[in-house]
MDAnalysis code that builds the backbone (N, CA, C; Angstrom):
import MDAnalysis as mda
import numpy as np

u = mda.Universe.empty(741, n_residues=247, atom_resindex=np.repeat(np.arange(247), 3), trajectory=True)
u.add_TopologyAttr("name", ["N", "CA", "C"] * 247)
u.add_TopologyAttr("resid", np.arange(1, 248))
u.add_TopologyAttr("resname", ["MET", "LYS", "SER", "LEU", "TRP", "LEU", "ASP", "ILE", "GLY", "ASN", "THR", "ARG", "LEU", "LYS", "TYR", "TRP", "ILE", "THR", "GLU", "GLY", "GLU", "HIS", "VAL", "ILE", "GLU", "HIS", "ALA", "ALA", "GLU", "LEU", "HIS", "LEU", "GLN", "SER", "PRO", "ALA", "ASP", "LEU", "LEU", "LEU", "GLY", "LEU", "ILE", "GLN", "HIS", "PHE", "ARG", "TYR", "GLN", "ASN", "LEU", "SER", "ARG", "VAL", "GLY", "ILE", "SER", "SER", "VAL", "LEU", "ASP", "SER", "GLU", "ASN", "ASN", "GLN", "ARG", "ILE", "GLN", "SER", "ILE", "LEU", "ASP", "ILE", "LEU", "ASP", "ILE", "PRO", "VAL", "ILE", "PHE", "ALA", "LYS", "VAL", "HIS", "ALA", "ASN", "TYR", "ALA", "GLY", "LEU", "GLN", "CYS", "GLY", "TYR", "ASP", "VAL", "PRO", "ASN", "GLN", "LEU", "GLY", "ILE", "ASP", "ARG", "TRP", "LEU", "GLN", "VAL", "LEU", "ALA", "VAL", "ALA", "HIS", "VAL", "ASN", "GLU", "ASN", "TYR", "CYS", "VAL", "ILE", "GLY", "CYS", "GLY", "THR", "ALA", "LEU", "THR", "ILE", "ASP", "LEU", "VAL", "GLU", "GLY", "MET", "GLN", "HIS", "LEU", "GLY", "GLY", "TYR", "ILE", "LEU", "PRO", "ASN", "LEU", "TYR", "LEU", "GLN", "ARG", "ASP", "ALA", "LEU", "ILE", "GLN", "ASN", "THR", "LYS", "GLY", "ILE", "LYS", "ILE", "PRO", "ASP", "SER", "ALA", "PHE", "ASP", "ASN", "LEU", "LYS", "PRO", "GLY", "HIS", "ASN", "THR", "VAL", "ASP", "ALA", "VAL", "HIS", "HIS", "GLY", "ILE", "LEU", "LEU", "GLY", "LEU", "ILE", "SER", "SER", "ILE", "ASP", "GLN", "ILE", "MET", "GLN", "GLN", "SER", "PRO", "LYS", "LYS", "LEU", "ILE", "LEU", "THR", "GLY", "GLY", "ASP", "ALA", "ASN", "LEU", "PHE", "ALA", "LYS", "PHE", "LEU", "ASN", "HIS", "TYR", "GLN", "PRO", "GLN", "VAL", "GLU", "PRO", "ASP", "LEU", "LEU", "LEU", "LYS", "GLY", "LEU", "ARG", "GLN", "TYR", "VAL", "GLN", "LEU", "SER", "SER", "THR", "LEU", "SER", "LYS", "ALA"])
u.atoms.positions = np.array([
    [6.578, -18.030, 11.933],
    [6.498, -18.815, 10.528],
    [7.020, -18.152, 9.841],
    [7.792, -18.912, 9.292],
    [8.938, -19.158, 8.122],
    [8.001, -19.418, 6.591],
    [7.936, -18.575, 5.623],
    [7.449, -18.922, 4.325],
    [8.591, -18.618, 3.147],
    [7.920, -19.332, 2.497],
    [9.124, -19.109, 0.743],
    [8.063, -18.514, -0.321],
    [8.417, -17.783, -0.934],
    [7.408, -17.050, -2.304],
    [8.505, -17.201, -3.318],
    [7.798, -18.038, -4.357],
    [8.699, -17.686, -5.534],
    [8.283, -17.057, -6.572],
    [8.884, -16.758, -7.298],
    [8.213, -15.294, -8.383],
    [8.919, -16.570, -9.516],
    [8.075, -17.099, -10.397],
    [9.004, -17.703, -11.635],
    [8.444, -16.970, -12.529],
    [9.612, -15.979, -13.173],
    [8.858, -15.868, -14.972],
    [9.635, -16.007, -15.933],
    [9.528, -14.984, -16.964],
    [10.171, -15.749, -18.297],
    [11.233, -15.801, -18.398],
    [12.488, -14.973, -17.307],
    [13.727, -14.915, -17.294],
    [14.496, -15.520, -16.150],
    [13.657, -14.927, -15.199],
    [14.119, -15.096, -13.604],
    [13.310, -15.978, -12.797],
    [13.995, -16.584, -12.134],
    [13.047, -16.955, -11.025],
    [13.932, -16.533, -9.199],
    [12.133, -15.637, -8.704],
    [13.047, -14.907, -7.623],
    [12.390, -14.999, -6.527],
    [13.314, -15.501, -5.293],
    [12.477, -15.568, -4.062],
    [12.413, -14.653, -2.966],
    [11.331, -14.918, -2.026],
    [11.621, -14.286, -0.453],
    [11.025, -15.389, 0.990],
    [12.529, -15.028, 1.670],
    [11.925, -15.831, 2.735],
    [12.133, -15.056, 3.669],
    [10.290, -14.983, 4.084],
    [9.729, -14.466, 5.075],
    [9.646, -14.393, 6.623],
    [10.079, -13.961, 7.470],
    [9.537, -14.736, 8.914],
    [8.545, -13.314, 9.274],
    [7.037, -14.171, 10.162],
    [6.276, -13.150, 10.274],
    [6.135, -12.084, 8.641],
    [6.097, -10.637, 9.085],
    [5.760, -9.993, 8.118],
    [7.061, -9.307, 7.897],
    [8.566, -9.545, 8.015],
    [9.923, -9.490, 7.626],
    [10.641, -9.980, 6.731],
    [11.033, -9.767, 5.107],
    [11.684, -10.574, 4.393],
    [12.843, -10.915, 5.008],
    [13.548, -11.869, 5.089],
    [14.835, -11.978, 5.682],
    [16.122, -12.300, 4.664],
    [15.517, -13.177, 3.353],
    [16.425, -13.004, 2.149],
    [15.705, -13.008, 1.265],
    [16.506, -12.393, 0.605],
    [15.720, -12.453, -0.817],
    [17.032, -12.194, -2.023],
    [16.336, -12.543, -2.950],
    [17.827, -13.100, -4.468],
    [16.513, -13.773, -5.501],
    [17.251, -13.482, -6.774],
    [17.252, -13.262, -8.013],
    [17.748, -14.129, -8.982],
    [17.643, -15.175, -9.856],
    [18.391, -14.755, -10.752],
    [17.989, -15.468, -11.475],
    [18.244, -15.636, -13.138],
    [18.435, -16.141, -14.350],
    [18.535, -17.407, -14.293],
    [17.359, -18.197, -14.555],
    [16.850, -19.234, -14.674],
    [17.344, -19.903, -16.292],
    [17.202, -19.152, -17.370],
    [17.568, -19.740, -18.543],
    [17.259, -20.841, -19.133],
    [15.531, -20.823, -18.922],
    [15.070, -21.019, -19.990],
    [14.355, -22.605, -18.948],
    [15.565, -23.123, -17.851],
    [15.443, -24.102, -17.160],
    [14.739, -24.068, -15.439],
    [14.374, -22.960, -15.200],
    [13.727, -22.575, -13.730],
    [13.593, -23.664, -12.539],
    [12.949, -25.377, -13.692],
    [12.710, -26.337, -12.428],
    [14.486, -26.679, -11.895],
    [15.632, -26.444, -13.688],
    [17.027, -27.005, -12.773],
    [17.388, -26.135, -11.829],
    [17.079, -24.635, -11.498],
    [17.781, -24.135, -10.694],
    [16.879, -23.748, -9.388],
    [15.879, -24.560, -9.734],
    [14.971, -24.699, -8.223],
    [15.733, -25.879, -7.657],
    [15.999, -26.872, -8.338],
    [16.725, -28.043, -8.205],
    [17.702, -27.541, -7.027],
    [18.885, -26.737, -7.286],
    [20.149, -26.617, -6.905],
    [19.574, -25.478, -5.557],
    [18.810, -24.854, -5.477],
    [18.243, -24.576, -4.236],
    [17.825, -25.282, -2.775],
    [16.749, -26.342, -3.556],
    [15.986, -27.050, -3.032],
    [17.251, -27.150, -0.891],
    [17.979, -27.984, -1.363],
    [18.971, -28.270, -0.292],
    [18.315, -26.540, 0.921],
    [19.261, -25.812, -0.131],
    [19.007, -24.558, 0.933],
    [17.628, -24.049, 1.780],
    [16.703, -25.069, 0.893],
    [15.674, -24.176, 1.452],
    [15.222, -25.751, 2.347],
    [15.235, -26.509, 2.841],
    [15.220, -27.651, 3.759],
    [15.877, -27.380, 4.877],
    [16.921, -26.772, 5.127],
    [17.253, -25.781, 5.961],
    [16.469, -24.753, 6.518],
    [15.904, -23.973, 5.965],
    [15.085, -22.948, 6.645],
    [13.626, -22.924, 7.607],
    [13.552, -24.694, 8.102],
    [12.386, -24.444, 9.080],
    [11.437, -23.834, 8.171],
    [10.481, -24.383, 6.733],
    [10.150, -23.609, 6.401],
    [8.695, -23.868, 6.664],
    [7.512, -23.121, 6.717],
    [6.002, -24.213, 7.141],
    [4.962, -23.972, 5.569],
    [5.476, -22.762, 4.862],
    [4.538, -23.102, 3.589],
    [5.276, -22.962, 2.335],
    [5.128, -23.102, 0.941],
    [5.461, -22.101, 0.076],
    [4.181, -22.055, -0.709],
    [4.087, -20.314, -1.094],
    [3.231, -19.857, -2.133],
    [4.951, -19.183, -3.511],
    [3.431, -19.714, -4.466],
    [3.968, -19.303, -5.945],
    [3.539, -18.634, -6.780],
    [4.218, -17.864, -7.661],
    [3.590, -16.708, -9.250],
    [4.012, -17.454, -10.325],
    [3.723, -18.519, -10.785],
    [4.540, -18.782, -11.978],
    [3.853, -18.623, -12.987],
    [4.540, -18.106, -14.607],
    [4.472, -17.824, -15.543],
    [4.452, -19.343, -16.833],
    [4.363, -20.330, -15.812],
    [5.654, -21.784, -16.779],
    [4.096, -22.345, -16.953],
    [3.784, -23.336, -18.570],
    [3.298, -24.257, -18.259],
    [2.406, -25.425, -17.656],
    [1.877, -26.017, -17.732],
    [1.378, -27.213, -16.568],
    [2.672, -27.997, -16.409],
    [3.351, -28.608, -17.670],
    [3.857, -29.609, -17.054],
    [5.373, -28.940, -16.270],
    [5.774, -27.855, -16.775],
    [6.822, -27.307, -15.730],
    [6.452, -26.905, -14.706],
    [5.025, -26.374, -14.620],
    [4.791, -26.153, -13.291],
    [4.456, -27.566, -12.051],
    [4.506, -28.536, -12.803],
    [4.532, -29.903, -12.147],
    [5.614, -30.420, -11.546],
    [6.127, -29.984, -12.782],
    [7.877, -30.374, -12.232],
    [8.450, -29.532, -11.072],
    [8.297, -28.257, -11.408],
    [8.537, -27.353, -9.714],
    [7.611, -27.858, -8.464],
    [6.383, -28.931, -8.622],
    [5.827, -29.275, -8.053],
    [6.309, -30.425, -7.144],
    [6.612, -31.142, -7.829],
    [7.413, -32.561, -7.413],
    [9.035, -31.684, -6.966],
    [9.715, -30.895, -7.185],
    [10.742, -30.951, -6.845],
    [10.409, -30.073, -5.081],
    [9.692, -29.265, -4.912],
    [8.858, -28.585, -3.206],
    [8.241, -29.677, -2.938],
    [8.076, -30.291, -3.597],
    [7.922, -31.807, -2.712],
    [8.582, -32.476, -1.397],
    [9.392, -32.187, -1.792],
    [10.714, -32.408, -1.100],
    [10.661, -31.864, 0.221],
    [10.039, -30.630, -0.327],
    [10.142, -30.100, 1.903],
    [9.181, -30.387, 2.444],
    [8.325, -30.809, 2.084],
    [6.935, -31.711, 3.203],
    [6.060, -30.755, 3.680],
    [5.875, -29.587, 2.871],
    [5.000, -28.775, 3.669],
    [3.967, -27.894, 2.384],
    [2.634, -27.629, 3.163],
    [2.296, -26.824, 2.297],
    [2.308, -26.339, 0.642],
    [2.093, -26.535, -0.391],
    [2.277, -25.893, -1.200],
    [0.647, -25.498, -2.396],
    [1.158, -23.530, -2.292],
    [0.154, -22.706, -3.179],
    [0.643, -21.727, -4.402],
    [-0.037, -22.582, -5.401],
    [0.063, -21.986, -6.413],
    [-0.535, -21.055, -6.947],
    [-0.628, -19.360, -7.054],
    [-1.434, -18.656, -7.410],
    [-2.449, -19.032, -8.828],
    [-3.700, -18.608, -8.738],
    [-4.350, -18.514, -10.163],
    [-5.088, -17.691, -10.048],
    [-5.495, -17.529, -10.887],
    [-6.204, -15.882, -11.083],
    [-7.830, -16.517, -11.188],
    [-8.539, -15.512, -10.624],
    [-9.819, -15.967, -10.990],
    [-10.453, -15.029, -11.467],
    [-11.632, -15.165, -11.536],
    [-12.928, -14.608, -12.050],
    [-13.051, -13.004, -11.024],
    [-13.233, -13.583, -9.856],
    [-13.699, -13.057, -8.670],
    [-12.770, -13.280, -7.568],
    [-11.843, -12.823, -6.751],
    [-11.474, -13.654, -5.653],
    [-11.125, -12.158, -4.297],
    [-11.579, -12.003, -3.422],
    [-11.998, -11.954, -2.204],
    [-12.106, -10.258, -2.489],
    [-13.163, -10.149, -3.470],
    [-14.301, -9.325, -4.133],
    [-13.257, -8.363, -5.387],
    [-12.206, -8.285, -5.772],
    [-11.838, -8.417, -7.011],
    [-12.285, -8.932, -7.870],
    [-12.481, -8.103, -8.707],
    [-13.248, -8.752, -10.701],
    [-11.859, -8.283, -11.042],
    [-12.181, -9.731, -12.446],
    [-11.334, -9.782, -13.044],
    [-11.514, -9.169, -14.600],
    [-11.147, -8.353, -15.815],
    [-11.412, -7.336, -16.584],
    [-11.347, -8.278, -17.500],
    [-10.461, -9.555, -17.467],
    [-10.253, -10.437, -19.016],
    [-11.919, -11.220, -19.093],
    [-11.978, -11.719, -20.348],
    [-13.265, -12.401, -20.484],
    [-12.906, -13.884, -20.327],
    [-11.916, -13.982, -20.386],
    [-11.314, -15.541, -19.478],
    [-10.071, -15.252, -18.911],
    [-10.409, -15.241, -17.655],
    [-9.592, -15.052, -16.452],
    [-8.327, -15.474, -16.916],
    [-8.361, -16.697, -16.786],
    [-6.523, -17.418, -16.655],
    [-5.859, -16.937, -17.803],
    [-6.371, -16.294, -19.122],
    [-5.310, -15.948, -19.957],
    [-4.956, -14.517, -19.670],
    [-4.942, -13.910, -18.799],
    [-3.819, -12.693, -17.490],
    [-3.002, -13.496, -16.720],
    [-2.026, -12.794, -17.454],
    [-0.727, -13.139, -16.147],
    [-0.867, -13.438, -15.174],
    [-0.789, -14.938, -14.240],
    [-0.531, -14.352, -12.949],
    [-0.129, -13.482, -12.145],
    [1.131, -12.768, -13.224],
    [1.770, -11.544, -12.277],
    [1.465, -10.465, -12.490],
    [0.727, -10.657, -13.222],
    [-0.145, -9.164, -13.131],
    [-1.281, -9.210, -12.489],
    [-1.901, -10.467, -12.687],
    [-3.058, -10.606, -11.358],
    [-2.748, -10.301, -10.277],
    [-1.661, -10.671, -9.376],
    [-0.830, -10.306, -7.902],
    [-0.567, -8.899, -8.023],
    [0.013, -8.199, -8.677],
    [0.334, -6.711, -8.809],
    [-1.282, -5.777, -8.489],
    [-2.052, -6.391, -9.264],
    [-3.434, -5.752, -9.251],
    [-4.045, -5.856, -7.832],
    [-3.841, -7.465, -7.622],
    [-4.527, -7.877, -5.886],
    [-3.560, -7.263, -4.761],
    [-2.390, -6.437, -5.065],
    [-1.598, -6.118, -4.483],
    [-2.449, -4.704, -3.734],
    [-2.881, -3.901, -4.916],
    [-3.502, -2.603, -4.746],
    [-4.622, -1.954, -4.556],
    [-5.661, -2.902, -5.281],
    [-6.688, -2.901, -5.265],
    [-7.453, -2.162, -4.193],
    [-8.010, -1.752, -4.269],
    [-8.792, -0.849, -2.990],
    [-10.325, 0.341, -3.182],
    [-11.154, -0.121, -2.568],
    [-12.249, 0.326, -3.031],
    [-12.516, 1.749, -2.645],
    [-12.529, 2.338, -3.593],
    [-12.819, 4.255, -4.032],
    [-11.409, 4.544, -4.272],
    [-10.161, 3.716, -4.805],
    [-9.614, 3.994, -5.351],
    [-9.090, 3.841, -7.200],
    [-8.316, 4.662, -7.833],
    [-8.208, 4.243, -9.257],
    [-6.693, 3.549, -9.052],
    [-6.340, 2.752, -9.518],
    [-5.051, 2.673, -10.212],
    [-4.436, 2.165, -11.649],
    [-3.382, 2.701, -12.132],
    [-2.460, 2.486, -13.130],
    [-1.485, 1.679, -13.182],
    [-1.413, 0.157, -12.807],
    [0.173, -0.692, -12.705],
    [0.462, -0.951, -13.979],
    [2.086, -0.357, -13.754],
    [2.574, -0.691, -15.128],
    [3.487, -1.512, -13.951],
    [3.971, -2.542, -14.731],
    [5.059, -3.530, -14.995],
    [6.705, -3.613, -15.814],
    [6.871, -3.062, -15.349],
    [8.581, -2.389, -16.212],
    [9.494, -3.435, -15.872],
    [9.154, -5.182, -16.657],
    [10.016, -5.999, -16.273],
    [10.407, -6.382, -18.167],
    [9.967, -7.672, -18.340],
    [10.816, -8.776, -19.840],
    [9.885, -7.973, -20.754],
    [8.466, -7.590, -20.563],
    [7.172, -6.669, -21.159],
    [7.156, -5.669, -20.278],
    [6.082, -4.725, -20.849],
    [5.921, -3.770, -19.966],
    [4.290, -4.089, -20.381],
    [4.038, -4.507, -19.301],
    [2.096, -4.727, -18.555],
    [1.875, -3.056, -17.584],
    [0.945, -2.712, -18.718],
    [0.169, -1.831, -17.945],
    [-1.634, -2.384, -17.475],
    [-2.191, -2.084, -16.486],
    [-3.141, -2.573, -15.798],
    [-3.976, -1.939, -14.746],
    [-4.695, -1.403, -15.693],
    [-5.764, -0.215, -14.904],
    [-7.006, -0.927, -13.707],
    [-7.242, -0.579, -12.710],
    [-8.084, -0.798, -11.558],
    [-8.670, 0.105, -11.167],
    [-10.229, 0.085, -11.050],
    [-10.739, 1.082, -10.476],
    [-11.981, 0.044, -9.314],
    [-11.814, 0.456, -8.408],
    [-12.162, 0.164, -6.360],
    [-11.264, -1.438, -7.099],
    [-12.577, -2.185, -6.859],
    [-12.091, -3.672, -6.821],
    [-12.992, -4.378, -8.156],
    [-12.746, -3.567, -9.714],
    [-12.673, -3.808, -10.641],
    [-11.540, -3.946, -11.593],
    [-10.640, -4.654, -12.128],
    [-10.316, -4.570, -12.953],
    [-10.675, -4.806, -14.382],
    [-9.994, -3.154, -15.105],
    [-10.523, -3.037, -16.032],
    [-9.889, -3.529, -17.372],
    [-8.940, -4.382, -17.058],
    [-7.609, -4.690, -18.237],
    [-6.831, -3.766, -18.252],
    [-6.250, -4.365, -19.706],
    [-5.251, -3.529, -19.717],
    [-4.194, -3.450, -21.264],
    [-2.855, -3.316, -21.352],
    [-1.804, -3.418, -22.598],
    [-0.598, -3.968, -22.001],
    [-0.405, -4.192, -23.387],
    [1.142, -5.482, -23.339],
    [2.082, -4.512, -24.036],
    [3.208, -3.939, -23.726],
    [4.267, -3.479, -24.970],
    [5.502, -4.372, -24.472],
    [6.221, -4.431, -26.022],
    [7.529, -4.655, -25.571],
    [8.448, -3.572, -24.667],
    [9.309, -3.945, -24.114],
    [9.946, -3.207, -23.094],
    [10.938, -2.984, -23.771],
    [12.081, -1.925, -22.947],
    [12.791, -0.867, -23.969],
    [13.834, -1.769, -24.906],
    [14.165, -2.862, -24.535],
    [15.281, -3.932, -24.391],
    [14.764, -4.945, -25.885],
    [13.582, -5.372, -25.848],
    [13.150, -6.067, -27.243],
    [12.849, -5.098, -28.156],
    [12.521, -4.089, -28.095],
    [12.317, -3.109, -29.356],
    [13.413, -2.908, -29.408],
    [14.802, -2.495, -28.956],
    [16.131, -2.252, -29.227],
    [16.478, -3.889, -30.236],
    [16.205, -4.711, -29.674],
    [16.613, -5.905, -29.747],
    [16.276, -5.842, -31.810],
    [14.707, -5.609, -31.345],
    [14.153, -6.093, -32.960],
    [14.586, -5.302, -33.561],
    [14.864, -3.571, -33.771],
    [14.948, -3.030, -34.648],
    [16.561, -3.505, -35.052],
    [17.609, -4.096, -34.178],
    [18.992, -4.251, -34.289],
    [18.833, -5.495, -36.173],
    [17.917, -6.313, -35.064],
    [17.998, -8.091, -36.329],
    [17.373, -7.721, -37.361],
    [16.679, -6.159, -37.809],
    [15.724, -6.591, -38.725],
    [15.910, -5.140, -39.543],
    [17.239, -4.356, -38.981],
    [18.006, -3.197, -39.976],
    [19.166, -3.212, -40.583],
    [19.397, -3.739, -41.062],
    [21.298, -3.724, -42.054],
    [21.480, -2.634, -41.583],
    [23.193, -3.191, -41.446],
    [24.006, -1.801, -41.129],
    [24.075, -1.115, -40.380],
    [23.107, -1.154, -39.126],
    [22.941, -0.423, -38.156],
    [23.520, -1.076, -36.541],
    [24.884, -0.771, -36.238],
    [24.981, -1.539, -35.225],
    [24.752, -0.643, -33.862],
    [24.160, -0.799, -32.731],
    [23.672, -0.336, -31.942],
    [24.164, -0.947, -30.463],
    [25.503, -0.521, -29.728],
    [25.274, -0.583, -28.653],
    [24.799, -1.155, -27.148],
    [24.983, -1.128, -26.164],
    [24.258, -0.740, -24.922],
    [24.944, 0.414, -24.632],
    [23.238, 1.581, -24.584],
    [23.413, 2.455, -23.721],
    [22.389, 2.770, -22.944],
    [22.693, 4.051, -22.456],
    [21.630, 4.041, -21.127],
    [20.245, 5.071, -21.799],
    [19.560, 4.489, -21.638],
    [18.126, 5.011, -22.156],
    [18.029, 6.377, -21.018],
    [18.642, 7.341, -21.318],
    [18.878, 8.395, -20.645],
    [17.724, 9.890, -20.627],
    [17.290, 10.472, -22.067],
    [16.564, 11.128, -22.153],
    [15.966, 11.239, -23.324],
    [14.678, 12.300, -23.447],
    [13.722, 11.734, -24.293],
    [14.082, 13.161, -25.790],
    [15.091, 13.865, -25.827],
    [15.617, 14.372, -26.754],
    [15.930, 14.179, -27.877],
    [16.033, 14.564, -28.952],
    [16.126, 14.236, -30.705],
    [17.815, 13.794, -30.321],
    [18.012, 12.551, -31.085],
    [19.307, 12.163, -31.384],
    [20.327, 12.861, -32.289],
    [21.129, 12.455, -31.780],
    [22.029, 13.483, -32.592],
    [22.911, 12.474, -33.397],
    [22.956, 11.142, -33.295],
    [23.767, 10.391, -33.840],
    [22.564, 9.096, -33.859],
    [22.647, 7.703, -34.676],
    [21.825, 6.707, -34.515],
    [21.675, 5.909, -33.364],
    [22.660, 5.885, -32.717],
    [22.654, 5.334, -31.184],
    [21.276, 5.878, -30.495],
    [21.904, 7.031, -29.924],
    [20.380, 8.101, -29.377],
    [19.697, 8.072, -30.408],
    [19.105, 8.320, -31.340],
    [18.346, 8.403, -32.435],
    [17.307, 7.229, -31.767],
    [17.819, 5.648, -31.638],
    [16.921, 4.884, -31.534],
    [16.606, 4.637, -29.705],
    [17.489, 4.875, -28.774],
    [16.813, 4.992, -27.497],
    [16.394, 5.396, -27.192],
    [16.472, 7.208, -27.666],
    [15.525, 8.278, -27.108],
    [14.191, 7.841, -27.910],
    [14.120, 7.561, -28.723],
    [13.043, 7.193, -29.643],
    [11.424, 6.125, -29.046],
    [12.550, 4.617, -28.427],
    [12.003, 4.081, -27.531],
    [11.551, 4.058, -26.611],
    [12.323, 4.820, -25.887],
    [11.692, 5.650, -24.893],
    [10.708, 6.138, -24.408],
    [10.691, 7.527, -25.748],
    [9.756, 8.397, -26.216],
    [8.279, 8.057, -26.637],
    [8.805, 6.444, -26.541],
    [7.129, 6.214, -27.366],
    [6.710, 5.308, -25.879],
    [7.187, 4.616, -24.962],
    [6.661, 3.862, -24.114],
    [6.229, 5.086, -22.890],
    [6.936, 5.880, -22.912],
    [6.437, 7.548, -22.073],
    [5.092, 8.102, -22.617],
    [5.118, 8.087, -23.641],
    [4.285, 8.408, -24.487],
    [2.853, 7.723, -24.469],
    [3.185, 6.277, -24.733],
    [2.182, 5.324, -24.639],
    [1.482, 5.816, -23.426],
    [2.076, 5.890, -21.943],
    [1.536, 5.747, -20.567],
    [0.457, 7.082, -20.464],
    [1.848, 7.995, -20.891],
    [1.078, 9.787, -20.865],
    [-0.837, 9.244, -21.070],
    [-0.687, 8.788, -22.490],
    [-2.079, 8.736, -22.810],
    [-3.031, 8.073, -21.664],
    [-2.271, 6.596, -21.841],
    [-3.488, 6.099, -20.467],
    [-3.951, 7.272, -19.561],
    [-2.990, 7.815, -18.659],
    [-2.510, 8.623, -17.416],
    [-3.890, 9.743, -17.895],
    [-3.620, 9.900, -18.665],
    [-4.508, 11.304, -19.222],
    [-6.185, 10.826, -19.574],
    [-6.486, 9.459, -19.859],
    [-7.946, 9.136, -19.906],
    [-8.778, 9.319, -18.855],
    [-7.979, 9.333, -17.280],
    [-9.040, 9.503, -16.089],
    [-7.916, 9.594, -14.855],
    [-8.439, 10.410, -14.154],
    [-7.972, 10.126, -12.846],
    [-7.018, 9.240, -12.313],
    [-5.939, 8.959, -12.335],
    [-5.785, 7.581, -11.269],
    [-4.265, 7.903, -10.798],
    [-3.819, 7.072, -9.732],
    [-3.191, 6.869, -9.248],
    [-1.844, 5.728, -10.094],
    [-0.127, 6.213, -10.004],
    [0.680, 5.398, -10.949],
    [1.525, 4.567, -9.756],
    [1.476, 3.507, -10.547],
    [2.515, 2.476, -9.512],
    [3.150, 1.777, -10.450],
    [5.121, 1.594, -10.529],
    [5.356, 1.108, -10.872],
    [6.074, 0.021, -10.568],
    [6.591, -0.865, -11.230],
    [6.881, -2.842, -10.262],
    [8.166, -2.844, -11.238],
    [8.745, -3.100, -11.037],
    [9.527, -4.091, -11.659],
    [11.053, -3.581, -11.609],
    [12.005, -4.158, -12.491],
    [13.167, -3.861, -12.911],
    [13.871, -2.680, -13.515],
    [13.059, -1.962, -14.438],
    [13.071, -0.744, -14.410],
    [12.764, -0.005, -14.307],
    [11.865, 0.230, -13.115],
    [10.471, 0.726, -12.664],
    [11.442, 2.843, -12.220],
    [12.373, 2.345, -11.717],
    [13.344, 3.442, -11.279],
    [13.346, 4.248, -12.578],
    [13.742, 4.246, -13.614],
    [13.844, 4.938, -15.060],
    [12.988, 5.359, -15.431],
    [11.338, 4.647, -15.046],
    [10.428, 4.942, -15.830],
    [9.868, 6.357, -15.243],
    [9.851, 6.051, -13.510],
    [9.544, 7.200, -12.810],
    [9.994, 8.123, -13.257],
    [11.333, 8.544, -13.246],
    [12.047, 9.327, -13.215],
    [11.383, 10.432, -14.981],
    [11.081, 9.973, -15.511],
    [10.433, 10.248, -17.097],
    [8.358, 11.130, -16.303],
    [8.265, 10.129, -15.767],
    [6.793, 9.996, -15.261],
    [6.814, 10.813, -14.067],
    [7.513, 11.336, -13.571],
    [7.412, 12.085, -11.723],
    [6.893, 13.324, -11.973],
    [5.697, 13.893, -13.183],
    [4.344, 15.132, -13.027],
    [3.349, 13.929, -12.684],
    [3.445, 12.334, -12.715],
    [2.010, 12.056, -12.039],
    [2.454, 11.753, -10.495],
    [3.928, 12.188, -9.652],
    [4.273, 11.447, -8.701],
    [3.613, 9.769, -8.509],
    [4.860, 9.361, -8.856],
    [4.418, 7.745, -9.153],
    [4.724, 6.841, -8.159],
    [4.527, 6.234, -7.949],
    [4.602, 5.000, -5.947],
    [5.524, 3.997, -6.964],
    [6.811, 3.869, -6.813],
    [7.835, 2.570, -6.402],
    [7.751, 1.778, -6.379],
    [6.813, 0.611, -6.451],
    [6.801, -0.831, -5.464],
    [7.565, -1.956, -6.214],
    [9.227, -2.255, -5.892],
    [10.192, -3.060, -5.809],
    [9.740, -4.398, -5.688],
    [8.717, -4.407, -4.854],
    [8.260, -6.247, -4.587],
    [6.991, -6.322, -4.359],
    [5.989, -5.307, -5.836],
    [4.362, -5.790, -5.463],
    [4.056, -6.545, -5.392],
    [5.003, -7.720, -6.413],
    [4.621, -9.040, -6.617],
    [4.379, -10.185, -5.894],
    [5.388, -9.874, -4.257],
    [5.475, -10.523, -3.736],
    [4.700, -10.365, -2.372],
    [4.190, -8.714, -2.115],
    [2.890, -8.110, -1.455],
    [1.953, -9.223, -2.026],
    [1.320, -8.842, -3.730],
    [0.241, -9.682, -4.243],
    [-0.059, -11.190, -4.044],
    [1.072, -11.787, -3.521],
    [1.097, -13.316, -3.260],
    [1.039, -13.415, -2.221],
    [1.888, -12.615, -1.134],
    [1.240, -12.985, 0.019],
    [-0.141, -13.079, 0.510],
    [-0.719, -11.565, -0.099],
    [-1.834, -11.013, 0.211],
    [-2.623, -12.527, -0.225],
    [-2.407, -13.253, -1.529],
    [-3.668, -14.110, -2.011],
    [-3.043, -15.050, -1.185],
    [-2.360, -15.623, -0.205],
    [-2.428, -16.785, 0.178],
    [-2.899, -16.858, 1.486],
    [-2.858, -15.105, 2.234],
    [-3.508, -15.384, 3.433],
    [-5.122, -15.224, 3.083],
    [-5.804, -13.998, 2.402],
    [-7.431, -14.531, 1.473],
    [-7.636, -16.232, 1.621],
    [-6.649, -16.632, 0.229],
    [-6.478, -18.306, 0.341],
    [-6.897, -18.545, 2.030],
    [-6.487, -18.983, 2.403],
    [-6.710, -19.822, 3.692],
    [-8.074, -19.222, 4.737],
    [-8.054, -17.731, 4.448],
    [-9.396, -16.775, 5.401],
    [-10.766, -17.612, 4.294],
    [-10.445, -17.765, 3.277],
    [-12.174, -17.959, 2.089],
    [-11.862, -19.502, 2.979],
    [-10.504, -20.112, 2.628],
    [-10.937, -22.121, 2.846],
    [-11.739, -22.179, 4.513],
    [-11.567, -20.938, 5.078],
    [-11.974, -21.603, 6.695],
    [-13.335, -20.747, 6.716],
    [-13.718, -19.886, 5.564],
    [-15.555, -19.436, 6.216],
    [-16.127, -20.528, 5.381],
])
């Protein structure tokens, strides 16, 4: 049985096609603020995959999600939009208003939450998201501008400083403006993570495009890098949804 899994984020549309437990196709494309148009260009390809269902994680508003739904209706198969719940299969949401928590963060927590295990789950994407989970209780978290958002803000608000693309490669004091900016931003984020990790014992899980970069500077915590954590959470959400609906 083949399934399509869509992750529609702020800047990219990612999709996976799975057969059983195996990922047989994996792609990610910038949607340039028009994910529905990008999906429309992919729909014919999906029609020929003999899919049985679609699971979606989307950060879009309801109007844009409706457009996504109307395009997927062409496939004539069940479409399941993941949603944040106050309680889902025993996992308690730590937000006062659950639907204010990003679905991407919720699914990443769902993917790892386990009785008697404590985790710090960090999404290294467009924003740096940090979520804490203790057993089956989500404790809330933090959102920080990522490396590039911080750099761009500094460029836009500082006259006369021209900062080209450069690697965020170490935490040493910079001996020129470019290095001082990059190393300073990286140090700030790593220090924030250190502060959170030192509050109580927990396992560190990193996901998202910059996960490997952060792992290099957080090696003392023996971080677990999970590039497809959202996919795992989305699949688990849909499987649990099916089980709960039959109960």
